[in-house]
Structure formats: structure tokens, C-alpha cells
TILUM-850033 format. One record per residue (C-alpha): residue number from 1; residue in three letters; y, z, x. Coordinates in pm, whole numbers, always signed. Example, Ala and Ser with C-alpha at 12.3 -4.5 7.8 and 13.67 -1.06 7.14 Angstrom:
2
<1; "ALA"; <-450; +780; +1230>>
<2; "SER"; <-106; +714; +1367>>
//
This chain:
448
<1; "MET"; <+4236; -1559; -1945>>
<2; "THR"; <+3890; -1677; -1839>>
<3; "ASP"; <+3864; -1736; -1464>>
<4; "THR"; <+3586; -1995; -1486>>
<5; "LEU"; <+3419; -2173; -1777>>
<6; "ILE"; <+3095; -2362; -1717>>
<7; "HIS"; <+3009; -2587; -2011>>
<8; "ASN"; <+2769; -2867; -2105>>
<9; "ALA"; <+2505; -2698; -1887>>
<10; "GLU"; <+2135; -2680; -1965>>
<11; "ILE"; <+2098; -2302; -1951>>
<12; "VAL"; <+1756; -2158; -1867>>
<13; "ASN"; <+1752; -1789; -1952>>
<14; "GLU"; <+1524; -1534; -2121>>
<15; "GLY"; <+1258; -1785; -2218>>
<16; "ARG"; <+1492; -2051; -2358>>
<17; "ARG"; <+1642; -2385; -2249>>
<18; "PHE"; <+1956; -2491; -2434>>
<19; "ILE"; <+2283; -2672; -2382>>
<20; "GLY"; <+2564; -2420; -2370>>
<21; "TYR"; <+2840; -2248; -2180>>
<22; "VAL"; <+2911; -1937; -1973>>
<23; "ALA"; <+3255; -1783; -1917>>
<24; "ILE"; <+3339; -1566; -1618>>
<25; "GLU"; <+3615; -1306; -1596>>
<26; "GLY"; <+3646; -1134; -1262>>
<27; "ALA"; <+3298; -1039; -1141>>
<28; "VAL"; <+3125; -1047; -1480>>
<29; "ILE"; <+3008; -1281; -1754>>
<30; "SER"; <+3247; -1258; -2050>>
<31; "ALA"; <+3090; -1510; -2289>>
<32; "VAL"; <+2762; -1698; -2333>>
<33; "GLY"; <+2701; -1948; -2608>>
<34; "GLU"; <+2495; -2238; -2731>>
<35; "GLY"; <+2661; -2573; -2787>>
<36; "ALA"; <+3025; -2643; -2710>>
<37; "PRO"; <+3276; -2367; -2628>>
<38; "THR"; <+3565; -2303; -2864>>
<39; "GLU"; <+3901; -2468; -2806>>
<40; "ALA"; <+4041; -2124; -2729>>
<41; "LEU"; <+3792; -2074; -2447>>
<42; "LEU"; <+3860; -2419; -2307>>
<43; "ASN"; <+4237; -2378; -2324>>
<44; "ASN"; <+4238; -2031; -2172>>
<45; "ALA"; <+4016; -2107; -1872>>
<46; "ASN"; <+4177; -2128; -1531>>
<47; "HIS"; <+3894; -2346; -1406>>
<48; "CYS"; <+3645; -2556; -1603>>
<49; "ILE"; <+3319; -2700; -1470>>
<50; "ASP"; <+3162; -2977; -1675>>
<51; "ALA"; <+2793; -2923; -1596>>
<52; "LYS"; <+2653; -3212; -1798>>
<53; "GLY"; <+2306; -3297; -1669>>
<54; "ALA"; <+2284; -2979; -1460>>
<55; "LEU"; <+2073; -2665; -1489>>
<56; "LEU"; <+2244; -2325; -1501>>
<57; "LEU"; <+2025; -2030; -1404>>
<58; "PRO"; <+2075; -1665; -1315>>
<59; "GLY"; <+2087; -1628; -940>>
<60; "ALA"; <+1747; -1567; -784>>
<61; "ILE"; <+1665; -1219; -653>>
<62; "ASP"; <+1442; -1216; -344>>
<63; "ASP"; <+1273; -880; -295>>
<64; "GLN"; <+1125; -957; +46>>
<65; "VAL"; <+1325; -1098; +337>>
<66; "HIS"; <+1341; -1026; +708>>
<67; "PHE"; <+1694; -1104; +820>>
<68; "ARG"; <+1617; -959; +1168>>
<69; "ASP"; <+1935; -753; +1187>>
<70; "PRO"; <+1970; -536; +1399>>
<71; "GLY"; <+1793; -605; +1725>>
<72; "LEU"; <+1640; -948; +1668>>
<73; "THR"; <+1958; -1141; +1602>>
<74; "HIS"; <+1880; -1421; +1848>>
<75; "LYS"; <+1679; -1579; +1562>>
<76; "ALA"; <+1852; -1452; +1246>>
<77; "ASP"; <+2112; -1207; +1122>>
<78; "ILE"; <+2251; -1089; +791>>
<79; "ALA"; <+2548; -1325; +804>>
<80; "SER"; <+2348; -1640; +882>>
<81; "GLU"; <+2055; -1573; +649>>
<82; "SER"; <+2268; -1462; +354>>
<83; "LYS"; <+2448; -1796; +384>>
<84; "ALA"; <+2112; -1972; +374>>
<85; "ALA"; <+2027; -1761; +69>>
<86; "VAL"; <+2332; -1857; -138>>
<87; "ALA"; <+2287; -2221; -33>>
<88; "GLY"; <+1946; -2193; -197>>
<89; "GLY"; <+2065; -2021; -515>>
<90; "VAL"; <+1946; -1674; -405>>
<91; "THR"; <+2226; -1432; -493>>
<92; "SER"; <+2057; -1100; -407>>
<93; "PHE"; <+1809; -997; -140>>
<94; "MET"; <+1613; -691; -32>>
<95; "ASP"; <+1561; -673; +343>>
<96; "MET"; <+1267; -521; +526>>
<97; "PRO"; <+1275; -240; +783>>
<98; "ASN"; <+1086; -390; +1081>>
<99; "THR"; <+1397; -438; +1292>>
<100; "LYS"; <+1505; -288; +1628>>
<101; "PRO"; <+1548; -1; +1580>>
<102; "PRO"; <+1323; +17; +1273>>
<103; "THR"; <+1492; +127; +951>>
<104; "THR"; <+1306; +456; +925>>
<105; "THR"; <+1597; +702; +936>>
<106; "LEU"; <+1896; +758; +710>>
<107; "GLU"; <+2126; +673; +1001>>
<108; "ALA"; <+1960; +335; +1056>>
<109; "LEU"; <+1962; +263; +682>>
<110; "ASN"; <+2330; +345; +645>>
<111; "ASP"; <+2418; +136; +951>>
<112; "LYS"; <+2259; -168; +787>>
<113; "TYR"; <+2454; -110; +464>>
<114; "ARG"; <+2782; -82; +653>>
<115; "HIS"; <+2709; -403; +841>>
<116; "ALA"; <+2611; -596; +528>>
<117; "GLU"; <+2932; -492; +352>>
<118; "GLU"; <+3121; -665; +632>>
<119; "CYS"; <+2927; -992; +647>>
<120; "SER"; <+2685; -1064; +361>>
<121; "ALA"; <+2744; -1368; +140>>
<122; "ALA"; <+2486; -1237; -111>>
<123; "ASN"; <+2421; -904; -279>>
<124; "PHE"; <+2194; -678; -76>>
<125; "SER"; <+1967; -381; -58>>
<126; "PHE"; <+1748; -249; +220>>
<127; "PHE"; <+1405; -91; +217>>
<128; "ILE"; <+1357; +219; +424>>
<129; "GLY"; <+1034; +207; +620>>
<130; "GLY"; <+764; +467; +583>>
<131; "THR"; <+588; +603; +890>>
<132; "ASN"; <+311; +852; +953>>
<133; "GLN"; <+575; +1124; +1006>>
<134; "ASN"; <+891; +1059; +799>>
<135; "ILE"; <+810; +1181; +448>>
<136; "ASP"; <+1105; +1425; +455>>
<137; "VAL"; <+1343; +1140; +541>>
<138; "LEU"; <+1208; +931; +252>>
<139; "LYS"; <+1257; +1219; +9>>
<140; "ALA"; <+1624; +1244; +111>>
<141; "VAL"; <+1706; +880; +25>>
<142; "ASP"; <+1932; +807; -271>>
<143; "PHE"; <+1720; +554; -456>>
<144; "SER"; <+1998; +477; -702>>
<145; "SER"; <+2141; +258; -426>>
<146; "THR"; <+1833; +175; -217>>
<147; "CYS"; <+1554; -48; -347>>
<148; "GLY"; <+1249; +139; -223>>
<149; "VAL"; <+1009; +228; +57>>
<150; "LYS"; <+816; -31; +259>>
<151; "LEU"; <+475; +56; +401>>
<152; "PHE"; <+290; -168; +645>>
<153; "LEU"; <-73; -87; +565>>
<154; "GLY"; <-166; -378; +791>>
<155; "SER"; <-2; -457; +1124>>
<156; "SER"; <+259; -732; +1139>>
<157; "THR"; <+582; -816; +1320>>
<158; "GLY"; <+751; -495; +1436>>
<159; "ASN"; <+448; -268; +1493>>
<160; "MET"; <+518; -37; +1196>>
<161; "LEU"; <+157; +22; +1093>>
<162; "VAL"; <+106; +331; +873>>
<163; "ASP"; <-257; +441; +905>>
<164; "ASP"; <-259; +816; +841>>
<165; "SER"; <-434; +858; +504>>
<166; "ASN"; <-268; +1195; +440>>
<167; "ALA"; <+79; +1053; +506>>
<168; "ILE"; <+10; +756; +276>>
<169; "ALA"; <-115; +985; -1>>
<170; "ARG"; <+196; +1203; +24>>
<171; "ILE"; <+426; +902; +5>>
<172; "PHE"; <+240; +768; -299>>
<173; "ALA"; <+252; +1109; -468>>
<174; "GLU"; <+603; +1226; -385>>
<175; "ILE"; <+835; +923; -374>>
<176; "PRO"; <+974; +823; -717>>
<177; "ALA"; <+1097; +478; -611>>
<178; "VAL"; <+907; +152; -568>>
<179; "ILE"; <+658; +161; -281>>
<180; "ALA"; <+623; -196; -154>>
<181; "ILE"; <+325; -259; +71>>
<182; "HIS"; <+195; -509; +323>>
<183; "SER"; <-174; -489; +237>>
<184; "GLU"; <-436; -587; +494>>
<185; "ASP"; <-721; -374; +626>>
<186; "GLU"; <-659; -319; +996>>
<187; "THR"; <-1019; -231; +1084>>
<188; "ILE"; <-1153; -554; +932>>
<189; "ILE"; <-888; -758; +1114>>
<190; "ARG"; <-965; -596; +1451>>
<191; "ASN"; <-1340; -647; +1403>>
<192; "ASN"; <-1279; -1013; +1315>>
<193; "ILE"; <-1064; -1064; +1624>>
<194; "GLN"; <-1337; -919; +1844>>
<195; "LEU"; <-1604; -1132; +1675>>
<196; "PHE"; <-1413; -1460; +1708>>
<197; "ARG"; <-1312; -1387; +2068>>
<198; "GLN"; <-1677; -1328; +2159>>
<199; "ARG"; <-1786; -1651; +1988>>
<200; "TYR"; <-1504; -1889; +2074>>
<201; "GLY"; <-1291; -1735; +2348>>
<202; "GLU"; <-925; -1639; +2364>>
<203; "ASN"; <-760; -1971; +2282>>
<204; "LEU"; <-825; -1974; +1908>>
<205; "PRO"; <-638; -2243; +1709>>
<206; "VAL"; <-436; -2148; +1405>>
<207; "GLN"; <-717; -2256; +1169>>
<208; "TYR"; <-890; -1927; +1260>>
<209; "HIS"; <-595; -1721; +1140>>
<210; "PRO"; <-704; -1700; +771>>
<211; "LEU"; <-1060; -1620; +886>>
<212; "ILE"; <-941; -1329; +1099>>
<213; "ARG"; <-690; -1204; +843>>
<214; "SER"; <-952; -1266; +580>>
<215; "SER"; <-972; -1240; +204>>
<216; "GLU"; <-1190; -932; +254>>
<217; "ALA"; <-920; -764; +464>>
<218; "CYS"; <-664; -825; +189>>
<219; "TYR"; <-885; -719; -100>>
<220; "GLU"; <-1018; -398; +54>>
<221; "CYS"; <-672; -268; +142>>
<222; "THR"; <-518; -369; -190>>
<223; "ALA"; <-804; -212; -388>>
<224; "ARG"; <-756; +121; -208>>
<225; "ALA"; <-379; +113; -259>>
<226; "VAL"; <-407; +30; -630>>
<227; "GLU"; <-661; +307; -685>>
<228; "LEU"; <-436; +555; -505>>
<229; "ALA"; <-134; +443; -708>>
<230; "HIS"; <-320; +489; -1037>>
<231; "ARG"; <-426; +836; -923>>
<232; "HIS"; <-68; +943; -844>>
<233; "GLY"; <+131; +737; -1096>>
<234; "THR"; <+304; +553; -811>>
<235; "ARG"; <+545; +265; -868>>
<236; "LEU"; <+351; +33; -638>>
<237; "ASN"; <+443; -329; -569>>
<238; "VAL"; <+187; -519; -362>>
<239; "LEU"; <+371; -784; -164>>
<240; "HIS"; <+264; -1141; -86>>
<241; "LEU"; <-74; -1168; -255>>
<242; "SER"; <-274; -1441; -85>>
<243; "THR"; <-623; -1434; -240>>
<244; "ALA"; <-786; -1513; -572>>
<245; "ARG"; <-996; -1198; -553>>
<246; "GLU"; <-698; -960; -551>>
<247; "LEU"; <-583; -1083; -893>>
<248; "SER"; <-856; -880; -1063>>
<249; "LEU"; <-681; -561; -952>>
<250; "PHE"; <-369; -627; -1163>>
<251; "ASP"; <-293; -602; -1534>>
<252; "ALA"; <-177; -915; -1715>>
<253; "ALA"; <-139; -759; -2062>>
<254; "THR"; <+117; -479; -2014>>
<255; "PRO"; <+487; -572; -2031>>
<256; "LEU"; <+648; -560; -1688>>
<257; "ALA"; <+893; -286; -1782>>
<258; "ASP"; <+594; -58; -1856>>
<259; "LYS"; <+386; -140; -1548>>
<260; "ARG"; <+353; +105; -1262>>
<261; "VAL"; <+143; -126; -1041>>
<262; "THR"; <+277; -477; -985>>
<263; "ALA"; <+219; -780; -767>>
<264; "GLU"; <+433; -1033; -583>>
<265; "VAL"; <+347; -1380; -458>>
<266; "CYS"; <+545; -1582; -204>>
<267; "VAL"; <+648; -1944; -228>>
<268; "HIS"; <+442; -2050; +74>>
<269; "HIS"; <+119; -1912; -73>>
<270; "LEU"; <+189; -2115; -388>>
<271; "TRP"; <+288; -2434; -201>>
<272; "PHE"; <+59; -2459; +106>>
<273; "SER"; <-314; -2419; +166>>
<274; "ASP"; <-533; -2404; +476>>
<275; "ALA"; <-551; -2783; +464>>
<276; "ASP"; <-188; -2783; +584>>
<277; "TYR"; <-265; -2612; +917>>
<278; "GLU"; <-371; -2945; +1068>>
<279; "ARG"; <-31; -3096; +984>>
<280; "LEU"; <+203; -2799; +1035>>
<281; "GLY"; <+12; -2573; +1273>>
<282; "ASN"; <+182; -2245; +1366>>
<283; "ARG"; <+486; -2332; +1155>>
<284; "ILE"; <+297; -2193; +855>>
<285; "LYS"; <+128; -1906; +1040>>
<286; "CYS"; <+216; -1588; +853>>
<287; "ASN"; <+74; -1249; +759>>
<288; "PRO"; <-114; -1239; +528>>
<289; "ALA"; <-242; -1584; +610>>
<290; "ILE"; <-222; -1893; +391>>
<291; "LYS"; <-578; -1939; +266>>
<292; "THR"; <-786; -2191; +74>>
<293; "ILE"; <-676; -2434; -194>>
<294; "ASP"; <-887; -2233; -441>>
<295; "ASP"; <-684; -1922; -352>>
<296; "ARG"; <-361; -2118; -390>>
<297; "ASN"; <-461; -2251; -731>>
<298; "ALA"; <-571; -1907; -848>>
<299; "LEU"; <-236; -1761; -742>>
<300; "ARG"; <-55; -2030; -940>>
<301; "LYS"; <-264; -1946; -1246>>
<302; "GLY"; <-213; -1572; -1192>>
<303; "LEU"; <+161; -1626; -1183>>
<304; "VAL"; <+158; -1807; -1516>>
<305; "ASP"; <-82; -1570; -1694>>
<306; "GLY"; <+96; -1249; -1589>>
<307; "HIS"; <-133; -1098; -1326>>
<308; "ILE"; <+147; -1168; -1074>>
<309; "ASP"; <+491; -1040; -1165>>
<310; "ILE"; <+747; -1185; -923>>
<311; "VAL"; <+800; -1463; -670>>
<312; "ALA"; <+968; -1398; -333>>
<313; "THR"; <+982; -1561; +10>>
<314; "ASP"; <+894; -1315; +286>>
<315; "HIS"; <+1165; -1515; +469>>
<316; "ALA"; <+1082; -1434; +832>>
<317; "PRO"; <+1259; -1652; +1092>>
<318; "HIS"; <+1135; -1703; +1445>>
<319; "LEU"; <+1252; -1950; +1705>>
<320; "LEU"; <+1018; -2245; +1741>>
<321; "SER"; <+954; -2133; +2099>>
<322; "GLU"; <+816; -1807; +1956>>
<323; "LYS"; <+584; -2004; +1727>>
<324; "GLN"; <+405; -2158; +2026>>
<325; "GLY"; <+62; -2040; +2134>>
<326; "ASN"; <-269; -1978; +1960>>
<327; "CYS"; <-350; -1786; +1644>>
<328; "LEU"; <-352; -1457; +1833>>
<329; "THR"; <-24; -1507; +2023>>
<330; "ALA"; <+211; -1723; +1811>>
<331; "ALA"; <+464; -1532; +1601>>
<332; "SER"; <+384; -1495; +1231>>
<333; "GLY"; <+645; -1584; +971>>
<334; "MET"; <+872; -1869; +864>>
<335; "PRO"; <+1219; -1924; +713>>
<336; "LEU"; <+1203; -1999; +339>>
<337; "VAL"; <+1500; -1855; +150>>
<338; "GLN"; <+1713; -2172; +144>>
<339; "PHE"; <+1449; -2385; -28>>
<340; "SER"; <+1253; -2130; -232>>
<341; "LEU"; <+1416; -2187; -572>>
<342; "VAL"; <+1416; -2567; -548>>
<343; "ALA"; <+1052; -2561; -432>>
<344; "MET"; <+957; -2357; -738>>
<345; "LEU"; <+1148; -2598; -964>>
<346; "GLU"; <+957; -2882; -795>>
<347; "MET"; <+631; -2714; -895>>
<348; "ALA"; <+766; -2673; -1247>>
<349; "GLY"; <+845; -3042; -1254>>
<350; "GLN"; <+481; -3108; -1161>>
<351; "GLY"; <+366; -2908; -1466>>
<352; "ILE"; <+229; -2614; -1267>>
<353; "MET"; <+458; -2379; -1459>>
<354; "SER"; <+764; -2409; -1680>>
<355; "PHE"; <+1129; -2387; -1580>>
<356; "GLN"; <+1150; -2074; -1794>>
<357; "GLN"; <+865; -1916; -1598>>
<358; "VAL"; <+1040; -1991; -1268>>
<359; "VAL"; <+1349; -1808; -1394>>
<360; "GLU"; <+1137; -1524; -1529>>
<361; "LYS"; <+955; -1467; -1198>>
<362; "MET"; <+1248; -1523; -959>>
<363; "CYS"; <+1543; -1382; -1156>>
<364; "HIS"; <+1452; -1164; -1454>>
<365; "ALA"; <+1136; -995; -1325>>
<366; "PRO"; <+1273; -868; -991>>
<367; "ALA"; <+1564; -712; -1181>>
<368; "THR"; <+1325; -550; -1428>>
<369; "LEU"; <+1069; -432; -1172>>
<370; "TYR"; <+1328; -270; -944>>
<371; "ARG"; <+1552; -164; -1236>>
<372; "ILE"; <+1854; -338; -1087>>
<373; "LYS"; <+2172; -271; -1283>>
<374; "ARG"; <+2338; -564; -1462>>
<375; "ARG"; <+2184; -850; -1265>>
<376; "GLY"; <+1909; -1106; -1305>>
<377; "PHE"; <+2006; -1232; -1653>>
<378; "ILE"; <+2279; -1443; -1810>>
<379; "ARG"; <+2420; -1178; -2042>>
<380; "ILE"; <+2768; -1066; -2142>>
<381; "GLY"; <+2876; -778; -1921>>
<382; "TYR"; <+2632; -865; -1643>>
<383; "PHE"; <+2754; -967; -1299>>
<384; "ALA"; <+2818; -1340; -1274>>
<385; "ASP"; <+2544; -1423; -1024>>
<386; "LEU"; <+2470; -1783; -1124>>
<387; "VAL"; <+2335; -2104; -975>>
<388; "LEU"; <+2410; -2456; -1091>>
<389; "LEU"; <+2158; -2724; -988>>
<390; "ARG"; <+2166; -3100; -1030>>
<391; "ARG"; <+1878; -3344; -1024>>
<392; "ASP"; <+1945; -3536; -703>>
<393; "PRO"; <+1629; -3624; -508>>
<394; "TYR"; <+1643; -3584; -130>>
<395; "THR"; <+1429; -3517; +174>>
<396; "VAL"; <+1482; -3192; +363>>
<397; "SER"; <+1623; -3261; +709>>
<398; "SER"; <+1703; -3037; +1004>>
<399; "GLN"; <+2077; -3100; +949>>
<400; "MET"; <+2061; -2917; +615>>
<401; "ILE"; <+1912; -2596; +752>>
<402; "LEU"; <+2142; -2293; +764>>
<403; "SER"; <+1894; -2035; +889>>
<404; "LYS"; <+1983; -1941; +1244>>
<405; "CYS"; <+1639; -2032; +1378>>
<406; "GLY"; <+1716; -2397; +1295>>
<407; "TRP"; <+1392; -2516; +1132>>
<408; "SER"; <+1200; -2503; +806>>
<409; "PRO"; <+839; -2571; +704>>
<410; "PHE"; <+990; -2787; +429>>
<411; "GLU"; <+1141; -3038; +673>>
<412; "GLY"; <+1033; -3385; +561>>
<413; "THR"; <+952; -3263; +209>>
<414; "SER"; <+1096; -3453; -87>>
<415; "LEU"; <+1259; -3233; -351>>
<416; "SER"; <+1416; -3320; -685>>
<417; "TRP"; <+1674; -3045; -744>>
<418; "ARG"; <+1976; -2968; -529>>
<419; "VAL"; <+2188; -2653; -549>>
<420; "ASP"; <+2540; -2762; -645>>
<421; "THR"; <+2722; -2430; -688>>
<422; "THR"; <+2627; -2066; -643>>
<423; "PHE"; <+2836; -1782; -786>>
<424; "VAL"; <+2808; -1428; -648>>
<425; "ASN"; <+2995; -1164; -848>>
<426; "GLY"; <+3198; -1436; -1018>>
<427; "GLN"; <+3311; -1599; -694>>
<428; "ILE"; <+3197; -1934; -558>>
<429; "ALA"; <+2974; -1854; -261>>
<430; "PHE"; <+2842; -2208; -212>>
<431; "GLN"; <+2956; -2545; -347>>
<432; "ASN"; <+2890; -2908; -256>>
<433; "GLY"; <+2711; -2824; +65>>
<434; "THR"; <+2959; -2567; +194>>
<435; "VAL"; <+2929; -2189; +212>>
<436; "SER"; <+3245; -1994; +133>>
<437; "ASP"; <+3412; -1804; +416>>
<438; "GLN"; <+3449; -1504; +184>>
<439; "THR"; <+3206; -1212; +194>>
<440; "ASN"; <+3111; -1188; -172>>
<441; "GLY"; <+2801; -970; -164>>
<442; "CYS"; <+2781; -615; -299>>
<443; "ARG"; <+2530; -334; -261>>
<444; "LEU"; <+2276; -341; -543>>
<445; "GLN"; <+2252; -42; -774>>
<446; "PHE"; <+1937; +80; -948>>
<447; "ASP"; <+1841; +291; -1250>>
<448; "VAL"; <+1622; +577; -1136>>
//
């Protein structure tokens, strides 16, 4: 017997859009087809969903979130943010290590896995953080069940800056897994802070943020990291590109499965520009900073032409009270995971990219880049991580927001697509505005 049969859906998968069906047995996809399902499939299904007029996609995989658990759970935790994720069609996430305590030991890493097994609505993995001293810890990690190593080559929330060139070189040379980096040159940033303080004083408005965390700071750090990765054959993924100039450092011609050096862009760098600071202020303050409209447009083009490989969120909740202050004191980061997929589909609807490219960059490519086992595609034998969306225009309101911090930079934004149902491992994790009480998420597994 088939547990669930979804039919009459417009399936977007592996470069195609077609009307078809997907059958689920247990946790996995048991059948995929174009057109109508057979009478046998229809008659043997315990539950049928007529998805006429709806899109059916693989669940999105977000390789960069900050769910703030442990130690910062007054503003987010794994339970609350994984619910926001599945409400947004994100079925798997990879969480960052700048927590309290930081995830820089095997003990801290394993504690996070145990906690997620108890409470996560979505599938999960956790980066272990690199430091100037923990190379031996990193070499002891089982990367068949951990997504990679995170290095903060520029300072950000959590004070995990790695600035010892010998330690960085050893990590690049000796770790076989993906090294994901926050790339901003700390010396340039500090010099800019000093310069702007001398010129304009301490109370700098947020409009100075992209001038302090400048394009030069991003490019110089990224160029060094890419050169080092080429020298050592590192699997390097540069997170949250924010500048047009950095695109020249990445290869658009090589298939993703063969790339060793890759790039990620976040939804907010594709959606906003520095023109939005006047309207949204510190709500869109983040590291690296949102920059000019020319940078935004170049990032959009780089996503389409293959210089950029994946789209993520850098979902980083703070309370609104923590977002108060000037560009030197207000917290950096914003919650994005609940509206990331629908925002990307909105851009596709505007002709910026195709629906197939959204699925490629948010679903297929993260699975390929991190070598995730049996996820990210609608294929027989793969886990049934799926999202069904219906065209139903609405305006984002505070009442919709599931992130624990209680706000979103998308409040007041009109969107065209609404997540109807999200499946995680074959189970309904979200449907018709309600998150399931079940804990459906599993630990991601990787080919090494």
C-alpha cells in the first residue's frame, strides 16, 4: 500500500516542470511519474492529495542558519526555528557553531545532535567551529554525519574570529570535509571603523554599515581564501557573497559535482539593497552588509550564470530590542527561513530567474555540494522531503511569524506563493498553517 499519493501537481525537479504524481511509502518516495497515476496507485493509496494548480518541489536545504541553541535561546531555539523552517518549505538545515558554548568540541557537537533528535521538526546537521587551536578536534570528527567546518575569517556574532594564518592553512590542508567561511578582512574593517569614528563620531547610522564592512573587505579576504583552497585542494564554500567583485573568483563552467571551490548567496542579498536601509534600518543590518543595487543585480546574474552555486538564508534571529542602536552597536542578523523559498519564487515570478533555477539552487545544489545522501531531489528511493505550494497572494503579517524573535524583514511584503504542505521523511510536518506536534527530523548523512 502507498501511504500518500500526490497527483495533479506541477512538479519542478531536475530542470523540468511537468504535471505528474509522487507516491510515498514510509519515509521514502516509491513512485514518480508524468501525467495521471495508474488506477492501481490510486486505489492502493491510503491518502490522496489532489494538487491541481499547486507546485510540488523537493524540500529546500538551508546550509546556513543560526538557531541560537544552546545559550541564546531567549531569541531562538532548535524547536522554534525548525518549525519556522518547515512552515517555509525548508526540510533540512545546517546550523552554525557560534552558540554559548561555541560548538568547537566533540562534546558540544554531540550535545547539539542529541537535543535536535528530541525536538527538531526538520532534518539537521551542525557545523563544528574551527578555532586557532582545535585542529586535532576537527580531525577527529566523523564527517559522514557532520556537514563540515565553519571558519569565521571575519568577526561576527559570537566572537569566533580565526586569525592565525598557520592554523587556517592547516585546516585548509588537512580537513577533508567542506570548509565554510565567513569572509571579511578584519584589518580593513577595523581601519574603516577608526576612520569613520574620527570623521563622524560614535553615533553612526546604519547607512555606514556597508561602508565599514566594505566591498574591499569582502574581496580581499575571499581572494586569499580561494587562493589557499586552490593551493591545498580544499573543499571550500564561501558563504553569503555580497559583492559583484567577488564573483570573478568563482568558476561558472565546471559542473558543481566537480567543483572544489564554491559560493553561496543569501536571500537578503538578492532581495534588498542599500536603498532599503532608510525604510528598514537595523532590521536588515547583517554581516556581511547588504550593499548597492549594482551588487544585488550582479549577485542575481551570478546565481543564474553559475558563478554562485547555492542559495541559503543565514537565518540569524535577534530580539528587536537587540537591533536597537547605531551601526556599531545594533546586533547583526535577521530571521529569514520561513519566507526564503517563497521570496525566491517571487523573484522567479518577476523573471529574475526560473522556477527550475530556484529548485536547483535551494534543493538540488546543496545536496550535491555537501554530498547529502538521498535528499534534495524527487527521485524513487530518496527520502520524501517535499513541499507543496499554492498560488495564493498575501501580505506577510506579524501573526504569521513562527520564529521565536517574533518579527521578519518581510513584514508588509506581498508574496504570491503560500506553503500548503511540507513533508519531512514522508510525514506531514506542516499543513494549512499548522506545524505538526511530531518531531520528524533526522540527522543528515553524507558521502565522504
